[in-house]
N, C-alpha and C positions, 0 to 999 in steps of 0.2 A: 815959088809957093812958100809963103811964110808959115813958120810953125808957131802955133800959139803956146805960150808957156802953161805948165799945169797949174791948176787952181788949188791953192792950199787953204783949207778951211781953218779958220781960227777956232781953237778949242776952248771951251769954257774952263775956268779954273775948277778943278775937282779936288776935293779934300775928303779923305776917308774919316778923318776925325769929326767932320761935320755930320757925316751920316750917323755916327753913334757916339754920343758924348762920352760914354764910358771908356772909350779907347784912348782918350787923351792922357789918362793916368796910368797906363799899362807899361810905360817905358818905350813905346814904339816911336820911331822917328815920324814926324809929320810928312805925309805923302801928298804932294800937290803937283799938278801939271799946269804950266803956264805957257803962253805963246813964245816967250823968250827962250825956252829950252830948245827950240828948233831953228834958232838964228833969225832975228827980226829983219835982216836984210836979204832974206831969200828971194831971188828974182828969177823967174823963167827957168831955162835949161841949164844956165851957168851955175845954178845952186849945187853945192857939193853934197854928196850922200853921207859923208863921214859924220857931220854933226847930227844927222838923223839917227844914224846907227848908235851913236853915243847916247842919245836920248832914250832910244828903245832899250838899250842895255841897262841904263840907270833905272828905267821903269821896271824891268824884269827883276833886278836885284831887290828893289823895294817891295815888289809883290811877293817874292819868295820869303823875304824877312817877315812880312805880314803873316803868311801862312804858317811859318815855323812858330811864331809867337802864339797864334791861335791854337795850334796843336799842343803846345806846352800847357796852355790854360786848360784844355780839355782833359789831358792826362792827369794834371794835378787835381782836377775835380773828381776823376775816377779813383785816384789813389786815396783820397780822403775818406772813402767808404771802405771798410775792411772787406776782403774777399769772402764770398759765401754768405754775406749778410743781406737779408732782404728788408727793405724799408717798408713797414706796414703802417697803416693809419693808427692813431692812438686808440687804445682799448679802454673801455670803461672799467675801472677797478671794481672788484667784488665787494670787499669790505675795507675798512680802514678810515682814517680821518679824511681822505681825499675822495671818498666814494660819492657818487652822484646822489642828489637828494631823493630821487625816486627809486633807488636800489633797495632790494629786500635784504635785510641784514639777518645773519644766522649766528647764534651764540654758541659757545663751547658747551658740548653736552656733559652733564654731570653724571648721568646714569645711562648706560647702554647695555644691550643684550646681543651677544654674538654666539648663538647656539650652534650654528653650523660649524664653527671652529672646533668645538669640543664634543660634538655629538657622539662619535663612535666611542672614545674612551669613557665618556660620561655614562652612556647606556650600558656598556660592559661592566663598569663599576657598580651601577645600580643593580644589575642582574646578580652579580656576585654577592653584593650586600644582602639582597633579598633572600638568596639561597642560604647564606650564612646565618641570617636571623632565623630562618626555618630550622636549620640544624641545631641552633642553640635552644630553640623552643622544644625540640624533641628530647634533648638531654635534660632539660629542666624537669620534665615529667618522664623520668627514665623508665618507668614501668611500661610505657608504650613500646619502647625499643626492645624490651625483653621478648615480646611475642611477634611484633611486626618489625621486619628489617628496616633499617634506615633508608635504604634505596627505595623501598615501597612508599615511605612517607614523603620523600623528595619528589618522586613521580606524582604522587597524589596532589601535592602543593602545585606542581607544574601544571597538572590537569585543571586545577581551579583557576590559576592565572591565565592559562590558555583559553578557558571558557569565557573569562571576562574580556580578554582581548578580542575573541571572535565575536562577542555580542556587540562590541563597539566598533567592529570592522577595522581593527588595528592589527598589523602584521608584526611578527617578532623581528628583531634586528637580524640581518643576514651576517652573523659573525662566525658561524661554523662552516668553514670551507675546508677543502682538502689540506691546504697549506697550514691553516690555523690549527687544525686538529693534530696533524702529524708533527709539526714543528714546535708547538707551544703547549698543547693540552696533554698529549700522550707522554712526553718525556718525564714530567714529574711523577706520574702514576707508576711508570715502569721503574724509575729510579728508586722510589719508595719500596716497591716490592722486592727489588734485588738487594737493597741495602739492609733491609730488616729480615731477610730470609735466615732462618736458623741454619747456620753453616754445617755443624756436625751432622744433624739428621739428614740434611740435604745430600751431602756426599756419601752418606751411608745408604741412601736410597736413590742415588743418581741414575742407576740403570732403569729402575721402574719409572722414574719421573720422565726420562727421555723416551721410554717405550710408549707411554701414554701420550706425551706431548707431540711426538712426531708420527708414530704409527697410528695412534688413536685419532689424531686430527685428519690424517689422510683417509682413514677408514670412514669417518663421519662425512667428510666432504664428498668423497667419491660415491659412497652409498646413497646419501641424500640426493646428490645431483642426478645420478642415474635413475633413481626412483621417481623423482619429479619429472624427469624427461619422459618416462613411461606414461605418467599421468597426462602430460601435454599432448600425447598422441591420441587421446580420446577427444573426439569432436564435441562432446557434450559440455566440456569445461571451457571451450572457447579460448584456449591458450596454445594453439598449434604453432604460432609464430615464435615461440620461445625455443631456441635450439639447445643442443647439449652443452655448448660452451657457456651460454648464459646461465643455464641451470647449475653448472659446476661453479660458476662465479658466485651465484647466490648461495649455494651450499657452503662455500668456503666462508661466507660472511656469517651465517648462523652457526658455524662450527666453533666460533670464538667463545670460549668458556670464561666467565667472569664471576666466580662464586664468592664475591665479597660478603654477601649475607651468610653464606654457608660457613665460611671461615670464622665469622663472628660467633655463630652458633657453636661450632666445634670448639672454640676457645672457652665459651661459657660453660659447656657441658664437659669439657676436658676429655675429649676423645683421645684415643691412643696416638702416640707420636708418629707411627708409620702412616696411618690414614691421613693425619693432618698434613704431613709434609708432602705426601703424594698428591693430594688435592691442591695444595699451595703451589708446588713446583709445576704441576700440569697446567694450572691456570696461567702461570707466568710465561712458560716457554710455549704454551699453546698459542698465546697472542703473537709471538714471533713467527711461528709456523703459519698461522692464519694470514698474517699480513703478506708473507712471501707468496702463499697460494693466491691471495687476492690480486697481487700484482701480476702473477703469471697468467691467471685466468682472464684478467682484464686485457692483457696483450693478446691472448689466444682468441678471445671473443671478437676481436676486430679482424681476425684472419679469415679470408674467404674459404680456404681449404686447409685442413690440418693433416699433415703427412706423418708417417711413422717416425721419420727422423726428428720431427718436432717433439715427440714424446721423449725420446732419449735426451735431446737437448734440454728439455724441461727438467728431467731428473738430474742432469749434470748441473744445471743452473741452481736447483734446489740445494744441492750439496755445497756448491761454491758460496752461495749467499749465506747459508748457516755457518759454515766453518770460517768464512771471512769475517762475519760479525763477531764471532768468538775471539778470533785473533786480534782484531782491532780493539775490542774491549779490554782484553788482558794487557795489550801493549800500553794503552792510555792509563790503565790502572797502575802499571809499573812506573810510568813517567810521573804520575801524581804522587806516588809513594816516594820516589826519589826526590821530588821537589820539596816535599815537606820535611826532608832531613835538614834543610837549611832555613827553616822558618821559626827557630826558637827565639829569635829576637823580634820577630814581627808576628805575634800571635793573632793580631786582628785580621789578617788576610788569610789565615789558614782555612776557614770555611769556604772562602771564595775559590780557592784552588780546587776544592772537592767538587763544587757545582760547575765550575768552568771546564774542568777536564772531563767530567762525565757528559756534559752537554756537547763538548767538542767531539767526543767519541761518537755520540749519536749523529752529529751533523756530518762528520767525515764518512761515516757509514752510509748516510743518505747520499753523499756526494758520489760514492762509488757504487751506488745501487745495490748494497748488500744489506743484511738484516740489521737495522739500526736498533731494534729492540734487544736482540742478542748482544749487540755491542755494549749498550748501556747497562744491561744486567751483569755481564761479565766484568765490566769496569767497576760496578758497585761492589760486587763480591770481592774483587781484588783489593780495592781501596779499603774496604772495611777490615780486611785481614791485616794490612800493613800500615795504613795511614793512622789508625787510632793509637798505634804505639809511638808515633812521632808527634802528634798534636797534643795540646793540653786538654784537660778535662772540660774546661769551659768551651773549647772549640768543638769537642765531641757533643756536648749538650746542645750547642747552637746548631750543629749539622743535623742532628736528629730531629730537633723541633722544626727547623725550616723545611726539611724534606717531608715531614709529616704534614705540615701546613700546606705546602704546594700541592701535594697529592690529594689532600682532602678538598681543596678548592677545585681542582680539576674534576674529581669525581662528582662533587656536588653540582657543579655547573652542568655537567653532561646529563645527569639524571633529571635535574630540574628542566633543562632544555628539552629533554625527551618528552616530559609531560606536556610542555607547551606546544611542541610541534605536533604531538598526537592530535590536538584539537584544531590547530590553525592551518595545518598543511593539507593540501588537496590529496585525497587518497583514491586509489583504484581498487575497488572491491571485487574479488572473485572468490566466493566462499569455498568453492571446491579446492582451489589452489591453496587457500589459507589453511583449511582444515587438514589437508594432506601434508602440508608443511609441518604443522604441529605434530601430527602423528609420526611422520618419518623422523623428525628430530628426536623424539623420545625413544622410538624403537631402535634406531641405529646407535644411539648413545648406550642403551642397555645392552644391545647385542655386542657392541665393542668391548664393554667391560667383561661380559660373560665369555667372550672368545679370547681376549688378550690376557686376562688374569691367569688362566691355567697354563699359558705358555711361559709366563715370567715367574710364576710361583716356585718352580723347582730351583731357580737360581737365587732365591731370596733366603736370608737367614731366618727371618720371621715371615711366614706366608700370610697373605691376606685372605681371611675367611669370608664366608658368605655375607656376614653382617657388614664387614668392611666394604665388600663389593657393592652392597646396596647403597651405602653412604656415598661411594664414589660415583655410582650411576645416577642416583637421585640428586646429587649435588652439582650436576652440570647446568648451572644457570647461565643465561646469556645476559649481557649488560652493555656497558659503555662502548666497548670495542665494536660489537656488532652494529649498534646504532650508528656510530660515527662512520663506519665503512659503508653502510647502506646509504646514509644521507649524503655522502660525498661521491656516490657513483657518477661516472661521466654521463653527460646528457645524450651521448650517442647510444646508450642503452634505451631501446624503445619502451620497454616495460619497467622503467626505473621506479615509477610511482607504485606499481604492484609489488616490487621487491621491497620498497621502503615500508609499505603497509604490512606485508607479511613478516618482515623483521620486527616491527613494533609489536605485532601480535605475539610472536614467539617470546620476545622480551617480557611483555606484560604477563603472559601465561606462566613463564618459568619463575619470574621474580615474585609475583603475588601468590600463585598457587604453591609452587614448590618451596619458595623461600619462607612462607609463613608456616607450612606444614612440616618442614624438615626437623624442627626441634621436637615436637611431640613424637614423630616417628623414630627419631634416634633414641629418645628415652624409652619408647615402647619396646623396641627390639633389643635394647640394652647392649649397645655397642661397647667394645672394650674401652675402658677408661684408663687414664694415667693421672698421677698427682704431679702437676707442674710446679708445685711449691717445694718439692723435695730437692732443692739445690743446696745440698749439705756437703761439708768437707768429706764426710765418711762415704757418701755416694760417689763423689769424684775419685776418691782413692780406689774404691772397688772397681769402678769403671776402667780406670787406667790399668789396673792390675789385670783385668779380664782381657783388655785389648792386647797387652803384651803377651799374655798366655796364648790367646788365639793366634797371634802372629807366629809364635814359635811352633805351635801345633801344625798350622798350615804350611810352614816352611819344611817341616819334617815330612808331612804327607804329600807335599808337592802340589797343593791346591792354592789357588790365588783368589782371594775375595777382597772385599774393601779393606780388611785389616792389613793385608799384605801391602796393598798399594798405598795405604795411608802411612805405613811405616817407611816405605821407600821415599815418599814425598817429604816426610818430616826430616829425614836425613839430608836429602838434597836441599831442602829449604834452610836448615840450620847451617849447612856448609857454605852455601853460595848466596841465596837470595837475601837472607836477612843481613848479611854483611854489606850488601849493596844498597838495599832499600831502607834500612832502619838505622836511625842515628846511633842508638845503643844496641849493637847486634847481639848482645848476650841473650840467649833464649830464656824467657821467663817461664817459670814453672806453672803448670796449670793449676796446681793447688794454691799458689800465691795469687794468681789472677782471680780464681774463684773467691778467695778470701777477700780481696779488694772489692769485688762485686757485691758480696753479701754485706760488707761493712757500709758501702755506699747506700744500699737499699735500706739497711737498718737506720742509718742517719736520716734518710728521707722520711721514713715512717715515723721516727721520733719527732721531727719537725712538724709533720702533718698532724700528729696527735696532740702536740702541745699548743701550737699557735693556730692551727687550722689554715695557715697561709704558707705555702712553699715557694712563693715567688722569688725569695732570696736564697733558696736552698742550693741551686747550682753554684752560685758564687762562693758560698761558705764551704761547700763540700770540695770544690775544686781547689780552694786555697789550702784546706787541710791535706788534700791529696798531694798537691805539689810540694808541700812542706815535708810530708812523710816520706816521699820517695827519695828525698835528698839525704835522709839519714842513712848511715852505713849499716849494712846487713851483716850481722855476726853469724 
């Protein structure tokens, strides 16, 4: 049986370069298969397999080389584009010389308005400017302010502006919040009161001042709160949902006394020094006590059940908050005094230290949740006693003017805003609750004076008579503190709108009725007067002599009054404190200090009478003062 040899097909010549002309220039070897690669003399079964294997191996190597070259080309194409970059189609330019013909061109604006950027500070500035213009207008026609208190006029202007805004359906700017009031508006007002408090009369009557500021405020708050809670139990008034805690909270708000108008009247009619300083000091420290009670009752109002232990904790908290505020204030006052020992070469920043240290005392007290008002008041009293002996006369003038300006702006804005809010704010009217609030506020104020004065009078050198008691009771006006506390009540208080309405009613009643009628009544009953112009050298000499005499008599008799404690403090002050806090620690005689004060006042009066313009007086006086104190004293 014959075997037929295998048939070998002739393969056509294949060239990859012919398939794609671009491959010819890539550096690849030309790959072609021809019949000669498998041996042209291959016949039947005697053909060797080795030449075929060589051809297959050659073909495999050429194919692998071709694949490697293609892979290199692909990788090089990918590397040419940076990683993370996406190729997008061309975008039509917005502007410029290459923009498309149908593109809408926009030019650079010459005039634009961006009110939203400056809305809040712009509106606040306008409100302050409007209130300041109103205040300037009142003093242009100064006869108006003789019989009508300035606070009444500011509230009246606010009522007019509020009526206009209400008619055009415009709401007032929401600038009075809890943080804004307590951190920005209240500190300048309290700083001014503490810095300009008469030091000697205050410490001579400090017992009576704290008696009325602490005990009197507690008396009014608890008495008014319990009385209103009794009214709430009557179904006819429809206020049964107001519990005792909320009534006490509201009572603490309307117990804040702010007799700015009364003090102005007392200064004009020159009432006696004792009555003036008691009203002044009670107003100042009453605000501190009121804010402490407000915070305490706000916390208690959210408690579901009040246990007896909470009452004792509240009393302890009251003492800690008050004493802690005093300690922080005195500490920062000492630090400010010590700092000004080294500012003789940089007089420009002396006023800055006064404002920063007083405000820092206030903020640190707020940080530790203690009485910030007490802190800034004690800081102001301490700084005034020591700092003014370290700083120059120009710095003293700057400090006093800036403190007065900031306090005036704050009070003006508060009273002006009170008038606006009275018209534009939604009120909740309950005539029974409002009328009894007015009645109880007046009754408990009067009863407090009648009950507390007989207790404190035996301990006073000069007792307060019935006429003084009338001035103290009738001068309990409510003002900025009460309004701000009521307006910033938390929304968790269901009857907040009723409390705000009642507070505004009490403020308007006391400011307009009592504030306007206080002058004729004081003149009618002929309250004891004093001549505040008698700052003479002879008066100072006799006062000093009487103080030393009374101190010696008390030491012999074994009695301790303010004369004894003042003498002890002055010895400790001259021995230790002045050496640490004052640059020139030599104690200055009170006679010399009074002489300087009278000379400065006389120079100011001369400048005022000659030129009618005292704008340059502080600079001239301070220059003469600084030159004079450098002269040796014989």
